[in-house]
C-alpha positions, 0 to 999 in steps of 0.5 A, a space after each residue: 432690462 425692461 426698457 422698450 426700444 425708443 423709436 426715432 420718431 419719438 426721440 425727434 418729437 421729444 427733442 422738438 418739444 424740449 426746443 419749443 419749451 426753451 423758445 430757442 433752438 439750442 446751439 448744441 442741437 444746431 451743432 448736432 443737426 449739422 454734424 449729422 447732415 455732414 456725416 450722411 453726406 460723407 457716407 453718401 459720397 463715399 458710397 458713390 465713389 466705391 
């Protein structure tokens, strides 16, 4: 209940810090980034068609 909303910028910086600590981008992170990019492209294309 007392949790404050986490800003997207904070989430991204936290992920970057985790990746930098690992010294290699994890496969899961790459897959997530790719799926997000595809999702945004699909939404954009569908939005143009409608």
